[in-house]
PLY file of the C-alpha trace (Angstrom):
ply
format ascii 1.0
element vertex 421
property float x
property float y
property float z
element edge 420
property int vertex1
property int vertex2
end_header
7.31 2.53 -15.09
9.93 4.92 -13.72
7.46 6.37 -11.26
6.40 2.89 -10.09
10.04 1.92 -9.57
10.60 5.13 -7.62
7.75 4.24 -5.24
9.05 0.72 -4.94
12.56 2.00 -4.25
11.21 4.38 -1.59
9.40 1.62 0.25
12.23 -0.85 -0.16
14.67 1.67 1.27
12.39 2.27 4.24
12.44 -1.46 4.90
16.15 -1.78 4.29
15.86 -3.81 1.07
17.46 -3.29 -2.33
14.93 -2.07 -4.89
13.18 -4.81 -6.85
12.51 -5.08 -10.56
8.95 -4.01 -11.42
8.91 -5.75 -14.81
10.27 -8.96 -13.27
7.74 -8.89 -10.42
4.86 -8.28 -12.81
5.86 -11.26 -14.94
6.20 -13.47 -11.87
2.76 -12.51 -10.61
1.22 -13.29 -13.98
2.68 -16.80 -13.72
1.05 -17.17 -10.31
4.27 -17.26 -8.28
5.90 -14.87 -5.84
8.46 -12.48 -7.33
12.05 -13.78 -7.20
14.68 -11.89 -5.26
13.99 -8.64 -3.42
10.42 -7.46 -3.38
8.27 -5.24 -1.24
7.61 -6.99 2.05
4.94 -5.72 4.38
5.49 -8.26 7.17
4.41 -10.83 7.04
3.17 -10.72 3.45
4.36 -9.69 -0.03
2.96 -6.57 -1.59
3.55 -5.47 -5.15
2.90 -2.06 -6.69
1.48 -2.12 -10.19
2.10 0.41 -12.93
1.32 4.04 -12.03
-1.46 4.23 -14.59
-3.29 1.52 -12.66
-2.48 2.84 -9.20
-3.27 -0.41 -7.43
-1.60 -2.94 -5.24
-1.41 -6.14 -7.25
-1.85 -8.60 -4.39
-4.36 -6.58 -2.41
-6.51 -4.51 -4.77
-9.60 -3.05 -3.22
-12.72 -5.06 -3.90
-14.45 -2.02 -5.41
-11.46 -1.24 -7.64
-10.44 1.82 -5.61
-7.04 3.17 -6.67
-4.28 4.06 -4.24
-2.45 7.35 -4.55
1.27 8.10 -4.26
0.52 9.86 -0.97
-0.76 6.55 0.36
2.47 4.89 -0.73
4.47 7.56 1.06
2.43 7.03 4.23
3.19 3.32 4.05
6.87 4.06 3.65
6.81 6.18 6.77
5.03 3.42 8.70
7.30 0.58 7.62
10.04 1.15 10.23
7.40 0.64 12.92
6.63 -2.90 11.70
8.78 -5.70 13.17
10.95 -7.65 10.69
9.94 -11.06 9.41
12.28 -12.89 11.76
10.41 -11.54 14.76
6.89 -11.96 13.40
6.43 -15.53 14.54
5.86 -16.71 10.98
7.58 -19.99 10.21
7.47 -19.95 6.42
8.43 -17.42 3.74
5.50 -15.30 2.57
3.89 -16.26 -0.70
1.54 -14.51 -3.10
-1.21 -16.87 -4.20
-2.43 -17.06 -7.79
-3.20 -13.62 -9.14
-5.62 -12.71 -11.87
-6.34 -9.27 -13.29
-9.87 -9.19 -14.70
-10.09 -6.52 -17.35
-12.94 -4.80 -19.10
-12.87 -3.22 -22.56
-10.03 -0.81 -23.01
-7.76 -2.76 -20.68
-8.88 -1.15 -17.42
-8.83 -3.31 -14.32
-12.31 -4.22 -13.13
-13.30 -4.83 -9.52
-11.67 -7.91 -8.07
-13.80 -10.65 -6.57
-12.83 -13.28 -4.00
-12.45 -15.73 -6.88
-10.04 -13.47 -8.79
-7.90 -12.28 -5.91
-6.81 -15.07 -3.59
-6.15 -14.20 0.01
-2.53 -13.88 0.99
-1.00 -16.57 3.14
-0.31 -14.69 6.37
-3.69 -13.81 7.76
-5.23 -11.51 10.32
-2.23 -10.28 12.23
-3.81 -6.97 13.19
-6.68 -6.82 15.67
-8.71 -3.81 14.58
-11.27 -3.73 17.35
-12.18 -5.72 20.46
-15.71 -5.49 21.87
-15.89 -6.59 25.48
-19.67 -6.96 25.72
-21.45 -7.20 22.39
-24.46 -8.99 23.92
-25.87 -9.47 27.41
-25.01 -13.17 27.31
-22.84 -15.59 25.34
-22.77 -15.20 21.55
-23.66 -18.21 19.42
-23.66 -16.95 15.83
-22.05 -14.38 13.54
-22.47 -13.69 9.81
-21.29 -11.09 7.26
-23.66 -9.62 4.69
-22.93 -10.37 1.00
-21.41 -6.90 0.46
-19.16 -7.27 3.55
-20.36 -3.92 4.91
-22.51 -5.38 7.70
-22.12 -8.17 10.21
-24.85 -9.75 12.33
-24.41 -11.36 15.74
-26.84 -13.34 17.85
-26.74 -15.14 21.16
-28.43 -16.31 24.31
-29.90 -12.85 25.03
-32.52 -13.50 22.31
-31.65 -10.57 20.02
-29.83 -10.15 16.73
-27.60 -7.11 16.36
-26.65 -5.61 12.99
-23.28 -3.85 12.85
-21.78 -1.59 10.20
-18.10 -2.16 9.46
-16.76 1.41 9.36
-13.11 2.39 9.49
-12.04 -0.88 11.05
-14.72 -0.73 13.75
-18.16 -2.21 14.30
-20.94 0.31 14.85
-24.32 -1.00 16.01
-26.92 -0.11 13.40
-29.99 -2.05 14.46
-31.23 -4.50 17.11
-33.77 -7.10 15.99
-36.24 -8.35 18.59
-38.95 -10.99 18.49
-37.24 -14.21 19.55
-38.30 -15.96 22.74
-35.19 -18.12 22.89
-31.47 -17.89 22.21
-30.21 -17.42 18.65
-28.41 -20.47 17.21
-27.63 -19.42 13.62
-27.88 -16.39 11.30
-28.06 -16.12 7.52
-28.41 -13.27 5.00
-30.15 -13.73 1.67
-28.15 -13.15 -1.52
-29.15 -9.47 -1.70
-28.42 -8.74 1.96
-31.94 -7.32 2.35
-33.30 -10.15 4.52
-31.96 -11.89 7.60
-33.00 -15.30 8.88
-32.26 -16.54 12.40
-32.86 -19.90 14.08
-33.91 -19.87 17.70
-34.25 -22.15 20.70
-37.89 -21.03 20.92
-38.76 -23.65 18.28
-39.07 -21.24 15.36
-37.09 -19.31 12.78
-37.42 -15.55 12.43
-37.26 -13.54 9.21
-36.58 -9.81 9.11
-36.53 -7.43 6.17
-33.72 -5.05 7.01
-34.43 -1.37 6.86
-38.09 -1.92 7.69
-40.20 -3.14 10.59
-41.47 -6.11 8.59
-40.83 -9.55 10.11
-42.24 -13.08 9.99
-42.01 -16.09 12.27
-41.71 -19.60 10.83
-43.44 -21.96 13.24
-44.00 -25.69 13.00
-41.04 -27.35 14.69
-41.69 -29.12 17.99
-38.17 -28.60 19.32
-35.31 -26.09 19.31
-34.36 -24.91 15.82
-30.63 -25.41 15.36
-30.09 -23.88 11.90
-31.89 -21.75 9.32
-30.54 -21.15 5.81
-31.72 -19.40 2.68
-31.77 -21.51 -0.45
-30.50 -20.08 -3.73
-33.82 -18.23 -4.02
-34.42 -15.52 -1.40
-38.01 -16.81 -1.10
-37.09 -20.32 0.04
-35.43 -21.41 3.28
-34.52 -24.60 5.12
-34.48 -25.22 8.88
-33.29 -28.10 11.08
-34.40 -28.92 14.58
-33.94 -31.06 17.66
-37.36 -32.56 16.83
-35.57 -34.64 14.17
-37.07 -32.88 11.18
-35.81 -30.72 8.33
-38.34 -28.30 6.88
-38.43 -26.26 3.68
-40.32 -22.96 3.75
-42.08 -20.66 1.30
-41.09 -17.26 2.68
-43.82 -15.44 0.73
-46.41 -17.29 2.79
-44.26 -18.05 5.84
-45.47 -21.63 5.40
-43.80 -25.04 5.45
-43.99 -26.76 2.06
-41.90 -29.89 2.80
-40.82 -31.78 5.88
-38.28 -34.59 6.15
-38.17 -36.88 9.18
-34.57 -37.71 10.05
-33.29 -40.48 12.34
-31.24 -38.29 14.68
-31.05 -34.84 16.25
-29.96 -32.45 13.50
-27.30 -29.93 14.50
-26.88 -28.09 11.17
-28.12 -27.98 7.59
-26.88 -26.46 4.32
-28.58 -26.55 0.95
-28.60 -25.86 -2.75
-31.67 -25.77 -5.01
-31.50 -29.53 -5.67
-30.40 -31.08 -2.38
-30.01 -30.52 1.35
-27.20 -31.75 3.63
-27.74 -32.30 7.34
-25.29 -32.99 10.16
-26.40 -35.16 13.08
-25.59 -36.26 16.60
-25.46 -39.89 15.46
-22.14 -39.00 13.73
-23.59 -38.94 10.21
-23.84 -36.38 7.43
-26.88 -37.06 5.26
-27.60 -35.89 1.70
-31.29 -35.42 0.77
-33.03 -34.80 -2.54
-35.00 -31.58 -2.06
-37.99 -32.62 -4.15
-38.38 -36.31 -3.46
-37.10 -36.11 0.15
-35.14 -39.30 -0.54
-31.86 -39.99 1.24
-29.12 -39.95 -1.40
-25.94 -40.59 0.58
-24.49 -40.84 4.07
-21.02 -40.01 5.35
-20.09 -41.38 8.78
-17.74 -39.47 11.06
-16.07 -40.39 14.35
-18.20 -38.13 16.57
-21.36 -36.00 16.45
-21.42 -33.15 13.94
-21.38 -29.58 15.26
-21.50 -27.62 11.98
-21.49 -27.74 8.19
-20.24 -25.14 5.71
-20.65 -25.33 1.93
-18.37 -23.32 -0.33
-20.11 -20.99 -2.84
-19.15 -23.19 -5.80
-20.94 -26.10 -4.08
-18.12 -28.52 -4.76
-16.81 -28.96 -1.23
-18.29 -29.23 2.25
-16.52 -28.50 5.54
-17.67 -30.34 8.66
-16.73 -29.89 12.31
-17.32 -32.63 14.88
-16.82 -33.31 18.57
-13.74 -35.45 17.94
-12.01 -32.08 17.41
-11.51 -32.64 13.67
-12.55 -30.63 10.63
-13.11 -32.56 7.40
-13.22 -31.34 3.81
-15.67 -33.45 1.79
-16.00 -33.73 -1.98
-19.71 -33.20 -2.68
-19.66 -35.05 -5.98
-18.10 -38.21 -4.61
-19.12 -37.93 -0.97
-15.57 -38.73 0.11
-13.33 -37.02 2.67
-10.55 -35.15 0.91
-8.64 -33.76 3.90
-8.82 -33.72 7.68
-7.67 -30.79 9.81
-6.30 -31.35 13.32
-4.05 -29.40 15.64
-2.59 -29.72 19.11
-4.75 -27.63 21.41
-7.77 -27.48 19.11
-10.93 -28.57 20.89
-14.59 -27.92 20.09
-16.09 -25.93 22.91
-19.77 -26.81 22.35
-22.21 -28.85 20.28
-22.79 -25.90 17.92
-19.15 -24.89 17.33
-18.98 -23.32 13.85
-16.19 -23.90 11.31
-15.94 -22.02 8.00
-14.01 -21.79 4.72
-12.43 -18.64 3.34
-14.25 -17.00 0.39
-11.90 -18.70 -2.08
-11.88 -21.97 -0.07
-8.10 -21.71 0.39
-8.34 -21.86 4.19
-10.52 -23.44 6.86
-11.02 -21.79 10.23
-12.55 -22.60 13.60
-12.44 -21.38 17.17
-11.38 -23.55 20.09
-12.55 -24.02 23.68
-9.52 -22.11 25.02
-10.24 -19.01 22.90
-7.65 -19.74 20.21
-8.58 -19.49 16.51
-7.02 -22.08 14.20
-6.46 -21.63 10.45
-5.57 -24.53 8.13
-4.48 -24.60 4.49
-7.05 -26.55 2.46
-4.47 -27.44 -0.19
-2.04 -29.13 2.17
-4.15 -29.91 5.23
-1.50 -28.29 7.43
-2.08 -25.77 10.18
-1.34 -22.34 8.74
-1.35 -20.46 12.03
-3.26 -19.92 15.27
-4.48 -16.67 16.79
-4.58 -16.39 20.56
-4.61 -13.84 23.34
-7.82 -11.94 22.58
-10.47 -14.44 23.64
-10.46 -15.75 27.21
-13.57 -17.91 26.67
-14.49 -20.57 24.12
-14.93 -19.20 20.60
-18.33 -20.39 19.39
-18.35 -19.02 15.85
-16.29 -17.16 13.25
-17.30 -15.34 10.06
-15.20 -14.36 7.05
-16.28 -11.38 4.94
-16.99 -12.12 1.28
-14.42 -9.46 0.33
-11.80 -11.49 2.21
-10.77 -8.44 4.20
-12.20 -9.15 7.65
-12.92 -11.93 10.11
-15.12 -11.61 13.18
-14.90 -14.11 16.04
-17.38 -14.36 18.93
-17.21 -16.21 22.23
-19.04 -17.34 25.34
-17.74 -14.34 27.24
-19.88 -11.91 25.18
-16.81 -10.66 23.31
-16.42 -10.07 19.56
-13.07 -9.44 17.85
-12.66 -7.85 14.42
-9.55 -9.10 12.64
-7.95 -7.74 9.47
-5.49 -9.37 7.08
-3.10 -6.42 6.84
0 1
1 2
2 3
3 4
4 5
5 6
6 7
7 8
8 9
9 10
10 11
11 12
12 13
13 14
14 15
15 16
16 17
17 18
18 19
19 20
20 21
21 22
22 23
23 24
24 25
25 26
26 27
27 28
28 29
29 30
30 31
31 32
32 33
33 34
34 35
35 36
36 37
37 38
38 39
39 40
40 41
41 42
42 43
43 44
44 45
45 46
46 47
47 48
48 49
49 50
50 51
51 52
52 53
53 54
54 55
55 56
56 57
57 58
58 59
59 60
60 61
61 62
62 63
63 64
64 65
65 66
66 67
67 68
68 69
69 70
70 71
71 72
72 73
73 74
74 75
75 76
76 77
77 78
78 79
79 80
80 81
81 82
82 83
83 84
84 85
85 86
86 87
87 88
88 89
89 90
90 91
91 92
92 93
93 94
94 95
95 96
96 97
97 98
98 99
99 100
100 101
101 102
102 103
103 104
104 105
105 106
106 107
107 108
108 109
109 110
110 111
111 112
112 113
113 114
114 115
115 116
116 117
117 118
118 119
119 120
120 121
121 122
122 123
123 124
124 125
125 126
126 127
127 128
128 129
129 130
130 131
131 132
132 133
133 134
134 135
135 136
136 137
137 138
138 139
139 140
140 141
141 142
142 143
143 144
144 145
145 146
146 147
147 148
148 149
149 150
150 151
151 152
152 153
153 154
154 155
155 156
156 157
157 158
158 159
159 160
160 161
161 162
162 163
163 164
164 165
165 166
166 167
167 168
168 169
169 170
170 171
171 172
172 173
173 174
174 175
175 176
176 177
177 178
178 179
179 180
180 181
181 182
182 183
183 184
184 185
185 186
186 187
187 188
188 189
189 190
190 191
191 192
192 193
193 194
194 195
195 196
196 197
197 198
198 199
199 200
200 201
201 202
202 203
203 204
204 205
205 206
206 207
207 208
208 209
209 210
210 211
211 212
212 213
213 214
214 215
215 216
216 217
217 218
218 219
219 220
220 221
221 222
222 223
223 224
224 225
225 226
226 227
227 228
228 229
229 230
230 231
231 232
232 233
233 234
234 235
235 236
236 237
237 238
238 239
239 240
240 241
241 242
242 243
243 244
244 245
245 246
246 247
247 248
248 249
249 250
250 251
251 252
252 253
253 254
254 255
255 256
256 257
257 258
258 259
259 260
260 261
261 262
262 263
263 264
264 265
265 266
266 267
267 268
268 269
269 270
270 271
271 272
272 273
273 274
274 275
275 276
276 277
277 278
278 279
279 280
280 281
281 282
282 283
283 284
284 285
285 286
286 287
287 288
288 289
289 290
290 291
291 292
292 293
293 294
294 295
295 296
296 297
297 298
298 299
299 300
300 301
301 302
302 303
303 304
304 305
305 306
306 307
307 308
308 309
309 310
310 311
311 312
312 313
313 314
314 315
315 316
316 317
317 318
318 319
319 320
320 321
321 322
322 323
323 324
324 325
325 326
326 327
327 328
328 329
329 330
330 331
331 332
332 333
333 334
334 335
335 336
336 337
337 338
338 339
339 340
340 341
341 342
342 343
343 344
344 345
345 346
346 347
347 348
348 349
349 350
350 351
351 352
352 353
353 354
354 355
355 356
356 357
357 358
358 359
359 360
360 361
361 362
362 363
363 364
364 365
365 366
366 367
367 368
368 369
369 370
370 371
371 372
372 373
373 374
374 375
375 376
376 377
377 378
378 379
379 380
380 381
381 382
382 383
383 384
384 385
385 386
386 387
387 388
388 389
389 390
390 391
391 392
392 393
393 394
394 395
395 396
396 397
397 398
398 399
399 400
400 401
401 402
402 403
403 404
404 405
405 406
406 407
407 408
408 409
409 410
410 411
411 412
412 413
413 414
414 415
415 416
416 417
417 418
418 419
419 420
């Protein structure tokens, strides 16, 4: 405990704060509240150093359980004077640590933290790690992180999908996937990260097995394919199209096993093993039984739907529509829980993508002016906006499962990698 207090005192002194009480802070974090009084502040967020035997930062433990050495703490202390104080950070509210859980294995050791066990801190993505001026040869429509957060895929109007490794805060191109005869509209990884599925304007969906030259093309739609998603099984997928159909596919055979005729152009689709949800240009969100193909429920919005996003727990659905509003929908009741609006937020296209954070604490979407907006899903209020890096409409954003990174892509062929610290 003495050593931990010494580190805390070192960093507090570097920031010009009186040393905090480690025991007090630990108790506060266990109750799920921010520590009272002085605490380590890495603007604009709280950080807390755990006991030396654990060697971890309580509010930002590495997802793989990696420990942090005293040398790392000393390096942070040296860097602190370079960080502007809270008053100049542009943050309007005091920083808060969200609920904190320490999963433990036998013997009391801390296990790896998951997005469910380590909520993201409130002040997000203040550091731009890397800006790519020309990721593709034309505008970028889609972006997606792999399940292990180590890769990100991008696709656009140039008809290719690019796979990037996230290394040292940069994106390094690992592979370029060819085979599409039209622009890419959506990208999805299977649960293992070994397969990638892309929807294309060429009227088909394309399946690649990463690390090999194996690929399949899912044909059968008569119009542009707007979305392609894996189901819970990596051998089943669902696609939606401008031909007003939703199709389910057996990926072993690359064959359609079910087709649902829908009354309007379908802009997006998400699914579980038991049902599918489609968003349409006639302003409706429709719920379908996967086996019987029966319409279960409809939710009517004010304008045509541009995207849908289902949280991993499958309890809530986020929609984005051309009335420049995001809506959080309870999947059990089919009712709108919250709406998210902001001055200046405007959907830039009919396929504008909105997403939820891995723990569903925040919603995020890009705007036609290049600004990225982040809302709190507990209050419905705008948490903050990020501007200055995109000069063209942001078409899509992706949040890594680890919660560490966000990538945003725009019409100007640019991709920006953001980090939360």
